[in-house]
C-alpha positions as CSV (number, residue, x, y, z in Angstrom):
1,M,-27.3,19.7,71.7
2,A,-26.6,23.4,72.2
3,A,-28.3,26.0,70.0
4,L,-25.8,28.0,67.9
5,V,-26.3,31.7,67.6
6,S,-23.8,33.7,65.5
7,V,-23.2,37.4,66.3
8,R,-21.2,40.1,64.7
9,K,-20.6,43.6,65.8
10,V,-21.8,46.0,63.1
11,L,-22.1,49.7,63.9
12,S,-23.5,51.0,60.6
13,Y,-25.7,50.0,57.7
14,E,-23.1,51.5,55.4
15,S,-20.3,49.2,56.4
16,G,-20.4,46.7,53.5
17,L,-23.3,44.7,54.9
18,T,-23.2,41.9,52.4
19,A,-19.6,41.0,53.5
20,E,-20.6,41.4,57.1
21,L,-23.6,39.1,56.7
22,R,-21.4,36.5,54.9
23,E,-19.0,36.5,57.9
24,L,-22.0,36.3,60.3
25,L,-23.3,33.2,58.6
26,A,-19.9,31.4,58.3
27,P,-20.2,29.7,61.7
28,L,-23.6,28.4,60.6
29,G,-22.2,27.0,57.3
30,G,-22.9,30.0,55.2
31,M,-26.1,30.7,53.2
32,E,-25.4,27.6,51.2
33,A,-26.3,25.5,54.3
34,F,-29.8,26.9,54.1
35,V,-30.5,27.5,50.4
36,S,-30.1,25.1,47.5
37,P,-30.0,26.1,43.8
38,G,-33.5,26.5,42.4
39,E,-35.3,26.8,45.7
40,K,-38.0,29.4,46.2
41,V,-36.9,31.5,49.3
42,L,-39.0,34.0,51.1
43,L,-37.3,36.8,53.0
44,K,-39.7,37.8,55.7
45,P,-38.7,41.3,57.1
46,N,-40.6,43.3,59.7
47,L,-42.7,45.7,57.6
48,L,-45.1,47.0,60.3
49,G,-46.1,50.0,58.2
50,P,-44.9,53.0,56.1
51,F,-42.1,54.1,58.4
52,P,-38.7,55.3,57.1
53,P,-35.6,53.2,57.8
54,D,-34.1,55.7,60.3
55,A,-37.2,55.4,62.5
56,A,-36.0,51.9,63.4
57,V,-39.5,50.5,63.1
58,T,-38.9,48.1,60.2
59,T,-36.1,45.9,59.1
60,H,-33.5,48.1,57.5
61,P,-33.4,47.8,53.6
62,A,-29.6,47.2,53.8
63,V,-30.2,44.0,55.8
64,V,-32.8,42.8,53.3
65,E,-30.6,43.6,50.4
66,A,-27.6,41.8,51.9
67,A,-29.7,38.7,52.7
68,A,-31.2,38.8,49.2
69,R,-27.7,38.9,47.6
70,L,-26.5,35.9,49.5
71,V,-29.7,34.0,48.6
72,L,-29.1,34.8,44.9
73,E,-25.4,33.8,45.2
74,A,-26.6,30.4,46.6
75,G,-28.8,29.9,43.5
76,G,-32.1,30.6,45.2
77,R,-35.1,32.3,43.7
78,C,-35.6,35.2,46.0
79,F,-39.0,36.6,47.2
80,V,-39.7,39.3,49.7
81,G,-43.0,39.4,51.6
82,D,-44.9,40.5,54.7
83,S,-48.4,41.6,55.7
84,S,-48.2,45.0,57.1
85,G,-50.3,46.1,60.1
86,C,-51.1,49.5,58.4
87,G,-50.7,51.4,55.2
88,S,-51.0,50.3,51.6
89,R,-48.5,48.0,50.1
90,E,-47.2,50.8,47.8
91,A,-46.7,53.2,50.7
92,V,-45.0,50.6,52.8
93,L,-42.5,49.5,50.1
94,R,-41.8,53.1,49.1
95,T,-41.3,54.5,52.6
96,T,-39.3,51.6,54.1
97,G,-36.9,51.5,51.1
98,I,-37.7,47.8,50.5
99,G,-39.4,48.6,47.2
100,E,-36.1,50.0,45.9
101,V,-34.2,46.9,46.9
102,I,-36.8,44.7,45.2
103,S,-36.5,46.7,42.0
104,R,-32.7,47.0,42.1
105,L,-32.1,43.2,42.5
106,N,-35.1,42.1,40.4
107,L,-36.6,40.3,43.3
108,E,-40.3,39.1,43.5
109,W,-42.9,40.3,45.9
110,A,-45.0,37.7,47.8
111,D,-48.3,39.2,48.8
112,L,-49.1,37.8,52.3
113,D,-52.3,39.8,52.4
114,T,-53.8,37.1,50.2
115,P,-55.3,34.5,52.6
116,A,-55.3,30.7,52.3
117,G,-56.6,28.2,54.8
118,C,-54.1,26.1,56.7
119,E,-54.4,23.2,59.2
120,F,-51.9,22.5,61.9
121,P,-53.0,19.6,64.1
122,Q,-50.0,20.1,66.5
123,A,-50.9,23.7,67.2
124,R,-52.3,25.0,70.5
125,V,-54.4,27.8,69.1
126,A,-53.9,27.9,65.3
127,R,-55.1,24.5,64.3
128,R,-57.2,26.0,61.6
129,I,-56.1,29.4,60.5
130,Q,-55.8,31.7,57.5
131,L,-52.2,32.6,56.5
132,G,-50.7,34.4,53.6
133,A,-51.2,32.2,50.5
134,P,-47.6,32.4,49.1
135,L,-46.2,30.7,52.2
136,A,-47.4,27.3,51.0
137,G,-45.4,27.7,47.8
138,M,-42.0,28.5,49.4
139,D,-39.2,26.0,49.9
140,K,-37.5,28.0,52.6
141,I,-38.4,31.0,54.7
142,I,-35.6,33.4,56.0
143,N,-36.9,35.5,58.9
144,L,-35.5,39.1,59.1
145,P,-36.8,40.6,62.4
146,K,-36.0,43.9,64.0
147,A,-34.9,44.1,67.6
148,K,-37.5,46.3,69.4
149,T,-39.5,46.8,72.6
150,H,-43.3,46.1,72.4
151,V,-45.9,47.8,74.6
152,Q,-48.0,44.6,74.9
153,M,-45.5,41.8,74.4
154,V,-42.5,43.4,76.1
155,A,-40.2,42.8,73.1
156,T,-40.5,41.8,69.5
157,G,-37.9,39.7,67.7
158,A,-37.7,36.5,65.7
159,V,-40.8,34.7,67.0
160,K,-43.0,37.8,67.1
161,N,-42.1,38.7,63.5
162,L,-43.8,35.6,62.3
163,Y,-47.2,37.2,63.2
164,G,-46.8,38.8,59.8
165,Y,-47.7,35.4,58.3
166,L,-51.3,36.4,59.1
167,P,-53.0,38.4,56.3
168,G,-54.4,41.9,56.6
169,T,-56.7,42.7,59.5
170,S,-56.8,39.2,60.9
171,K,-53.9,40.2,63.2
172,S,-56.1,42.8,64.9
173,E,-59.0,40.3,64.9
174,Y,-56.9,37.8,66.9
175,H,-56.1,40.6,69.4
176,Y,-59.9,40.9,70.0
177,R,-60.5,37.2,70.1
178,L,-57.7,36.2,72.3
179,R,-57.6,39.3,74.5
180,T,-54.6,38.4,76.7
181,R,-50.9,38.6,75.8
182,E,-50.5,35.0,77.1
183,W,-52.9,33.6,74.5
184,L,-51.4,35.8,71.8
185,A,-48.0,34.4,72.7
186,E,-49.4,30.9,72.3
187,L,-50.7,31.8,68.8
188,Q,-47.5,33.4,67.8
189,L,-45.5,30.5,69.1
190,D,-47.7,28.2,67.1
191,L,-46.5,29.9,63.9
192,A,-42.9,29.2,64.9
193,V,-43.7,25.6,65.6
194,C,-45.8,24.9,62.6
195,L,-44.1,27.0,59.9
196,P,-40.5,27.5,61.2
197,P,-38.0,29.6,59.2
198,A,-34.9,27.8,58.0
199,L,-32.8,30.8,59.1
200,N,-33.3,33.9,61.3
201,I,-31.2,37.0,60.9
202,M,-31.8,39.7,63.6
203,D,-31.4,43.4,62.6
204,A,-30.0,44.8,65.8
205,V,-27.6,47.4,64.3
206,V,-30.1,50.0,65.4
207,G,-33.1,48.7,67.5
208,M,-35.8,50.5,69.4
209,E,-36.1,51.3,73.1
210,G,-39.0,52.8,75.0
211,E,-42.6,52.5,73.8
212,G,-42.0,50.2,70.8
213,P,-42.8,48.7,68.4
214,S,-43.3,52.1,66.6
215,G,-43.6,54.8,69.2
216,G,-40.2,54.3,70.8
217,T,-36.8,55.8,70.2
218,P,-34.1,54.4,67.9
219,R,-31.2,52.9,69.8
220,R,-27.9,51.7,68.5
221,L,-27.3,48.1,69.6
222,G,-24.5,47.6,67.1
223,F,-24.8,44.0,66.1
224,L,-26.3,41.4,63.7
225,A,-27.2,37.9,65.0
226,A,-28.3,34.8,63.2
227,S,-29.5,31.3,64.1
228,A,-31.5,28.4,62.8
229,E,-33.6,28.6,66.0
230,T,-36.0,31.5,66.6
231,V,-36.2,31.2,70.4
232,A,-32.5,31.0,71.0
233,L,-32.0,34.1,68.8
234,D,-34.6,36.0,70.8
235,M,-33.0,34.9,74.1
236,V,-29.6,36.3,73.0
237,T,-31.1,39.5,71.5
238,F,-33.3,40.4,74.5
239,R,-30.5,39.8,76.9
240,A,-28.4,42.2,74.9
241,M,-31.3,44.7,75.3
242,N,-30.9,44.2,79.1
243,L,-34.4,42.7,79.3
244,D,-35.4,40.1,81.8
245,T,-36.3,37.2,79.5
246,G,-38.6,35.8,82.1
247,T,-40.9,38.7,81.6
248,V,-41.3,38.1,77.8
249,P,-44.6,36.2,77.2
250,L,-43.4,34.5,74.1
251,L,-40.3,33.1,75.9
252,T,-42.4,32.1,78.8
253,A,-44.8,30.2,76.5
254,A,-41.8,28.6,74.7
255,R,-40.4,27.5,78.1
256,K,-43.6,26.0,79.2
257,R,-44.2,24.2,75.9
258,G,-40.6,22.9,75.8
259,F,-40.1,24.5,72.4
260,G,-36.7,26.0,71.5
261,T,-33.8,26.8,73.8
262,T,-34.7,29.0,76.8
263,D,-31.6,28.2,78.9
264,F,-28.6,30.3,78.3
265,R,-26.4,27.4,79.4
266,E,-27.6,25.5,76.3
267,I,-26.9,28.4,73.8
268,T,-23.5,28.6,72.2
269,L,-22.4,32.1,71.0
270,A,-20.0,32.5,68.1
271,G,-18.4,35.9,67.4
272,A,-19.0,37.8,70.7
273,T,-19.9,37.3,74.3
274,H,-23.1,38.3,76.1
275,E,-21.1,41.0,77.9
276,E,-19.8,42.5,74.7
277,L,-23.3,42.8,73.3
278,L,-25.0,44.1,76.4
279,C,-26.6,47.6,76.2
280,A,-26.7,48.2,80.0
281,D,-28.7,51.4,79.9
282,F,-31.3,50.2,77.4
283,K,-34.7,51.7,78.2
284,S,-37.3,48.8,78.4
285,I,-41.0,49.2,78.2
286,R,-42.8,50.0,81.4
287,Q,-44.6,46.9,82.5
288,L,-48.4,47.5,81.9
289,D,-49.5,44.3,83.6
290,S,-50.2,44.3,87.3
291,P,-49.6,41.8,90.1
292,L,-53.4,41.6,90.6
293,R,-53.4,38.0,89.4
294,L,-51.7,37.0,92.6
295,L,-54.3,38.5,94.9
296,P,-56.9,36.3,96.6
297,L,-59.9,38.1,95.2
298,P,-62.9,36.8,93.3
299,R,-62.5,36.8,89.5
300,K,-65.1,39.4,89.0
301,C,-63.4,41.8,91.4
302,L,-60.1,41.2,89.7
303,D,-61.6,41.9,86.3
304,F,-63.1,45.1,87.5
305,V,-59.9,46.4,89.0
306,Q,-57.9,45.2,86.0
307,R,-60.1,47.3,83.7
308,H,-59.3,50.4,85.7
309,W,-55.7,49.4,86.3
310,K,-54.3,48.9,82.8
311,A,-53.4,52.0,80.8
312,V,-55.8,53.4,78.3
313,P,-54.4,55.0,75.1
314,H,-54.5,58.8,74.9
315,I,-54.2,60.9,71.7
316,D,-52.1,64.0,71.6
317,R,-54.2,66.3,69.5
318,A,-51.3,68.6,68.7
319,K,-49.5,65.7,67.0
320,C,-52.4,63.8,65.5
321,V,-52.7,64.1,61.7
322,K,-56.1,62.5,61.5
323,C,-54.9,59.6,59.4
324,M,-57.4,57.3,61.2
325,R,-55.0,54.3,61.3
326,C,-55.7,53.9,65.0
327,R,-59.5,53.8,64.4
328,D,-59.3,51.6,61.4
329,G,-56.8,49.2,63.1
330,C,-58.7,48.8,66.3
331,P,-60.1,45.2,66.6
332,V,-63.1,46.4,68.5
333,R,-66.3,47.3,66.6
334,P,-67.3,50.0,66.8
335,P,-63.7,51.2,67.4
336,A,-62.6,51.9,71.0
337,I,-60.6,54.8,69.7
338,D,-61.5,57.6,67.2
339,P,-59.6,60.9,66.9
340,A,-62.7,62.5,65.5
341,K,-64.7,61.8,68.7
342,A,-62.4,61.9,71.7
343,A,-58.7,62.2,72.8
344,V,-58.8,59.0,74.8
345,A,-59.9,55.5,74.0
346,N,-63.2,54.4,75.5
347,P,-62.2,52.5,78.7
348,A,-65.5,50.6,78.7
349,V,-64.7,48.7,75.5
350,C,-60.9,49.1,75.0
351,I,-59.2,45.7,75.3
352,K,-55.7,47.2,75.9
353,C,-54.1,45.5,72.9
354,Y,-52.4,48.8,72.0
355,C,-52.7,48.2,68.2
356,C,-53.5,51.9,67.9
357,H,-50.2,52.9,69.5
358,E,-48.5,50.5,67.2
359,F,-50.0,51.9,64.0
360,C,-49.7,55.6,64.7
361,P,-47.1,57.1,62.3
362,V,-46.5,60.3,64.3
363,K,-46.2,59.0,67.9
364,A,-49.4,60.8,68.8
365,I,-50.7,58.0,71.0
366,S,-49.3,57.4,74.4
367,V,-50.0,54.7,77.0
368,N,-50.0,56.5,80.3
369,P,-50.4,54.9,83.8
370,T,-53.9,55.2,85.2
371,F,-54.8,57.1,88.4
372,L,-55.0,53.9,90.3
373,E,-51.6,52.7,89.1
374,R,-49.9,56.0,89.9
375,F,-51.3,57.0,93.2
376,I,-53.2,54.2,94.9
377,L,-52.6,50.6,94.0
378,T,-49.0,50.2,92.8
379,P,-46.8,50.4,95.9
380,R,-49.0,48.4,98.2
381,L,-50.0,45.8,95.7
382,R,-46.5,45.2,94.4
383,T,-45.3,44.7,98.0
384,L,-48.3,42.4,98.7
385,A,-47.8,40.5,95.4
386,A,-44.1,40.0,96.1
387,R,-44.9,38.6,99.6
388,L,-47.6,36.3,98.2
389,A,-45.3,35.1,95.4
390,G,-42.6,34.5,98.0
391,A,-45.0,32.5,100.1
392,V,-46.0,30.4,97.1
393,K,-42.3,29.7,96.2
394,R,-41.5,28.6,99.8
């Protein structure tokens, strides 16, 4: 059975968004198909940190408000909740505009920073894990992701937004424990498998291109999209962002696991075509992973070259405001990055998770290619890797 993704061209957040969202959900049966009277419903936006709406880092408050109004119309008891990567709850709610929406509609806040133990026998990584305590008390979850690039995971959408189920600093701790983006993808996919949202609504009116999820540039994509399936929604959104879905670790993990719909031939679009949504000149994230894994070298040699290949975060001292979010959010102890000590992360201990880049509120941290990548290894290794990959395929 084909996965249904509804899309609607929306160019502005000031265009009567509640009515637009109602039209968007009509092909899916309306909000009433997902929410019954009396149910406790959690709206899960992307609230990465205290970033203003026009920065395009967090889910726009107009999208949250429109979704909340439809939940209330359907008779649901509406909660809003997330566990931010940085900043206090008060600062996040105030700066993102979400606090004003909660106050105006008399909604309830679900504090996902409060941990509770969960067990998921069917999970690959998260069989025993601490998640936000309020999740267990919800009847339905409505996922409200933001369409953005991501320096580590290539892109962030519906599946990646569920990483906010994890309370507080545990998100950074998993970066340290799992190290690679492939294992992080497995963990994040576990959350979609074990605690799936009833509905997903993508905020792609204005997304982010370049060095997302916080250091990139706002880019008008001009649409909202909705689906009951997280993976299918990401497939459609990332294609509209002109990304190769085969390079997105989360979609690769989903494809290997057989979870969700990763074949466009099995996705039905309602409301617009892929061609109508496409942003052909969208600026994707420069791929930071190398083709080293294809080379016939001993593992220790590969690890050595990889440490010197992958980009290390650099601090622009002229932009840095010494908020120390990069240092405090680093999963390594002692931190690999500290503005008070050096303008570059310690390459000997940095695990290249780029959490510091994600948390910086003033775009003072850049992820620049190393000397090896720029001048020595890249051209030859890419050619050799391509030849090796071709030989393997044949």
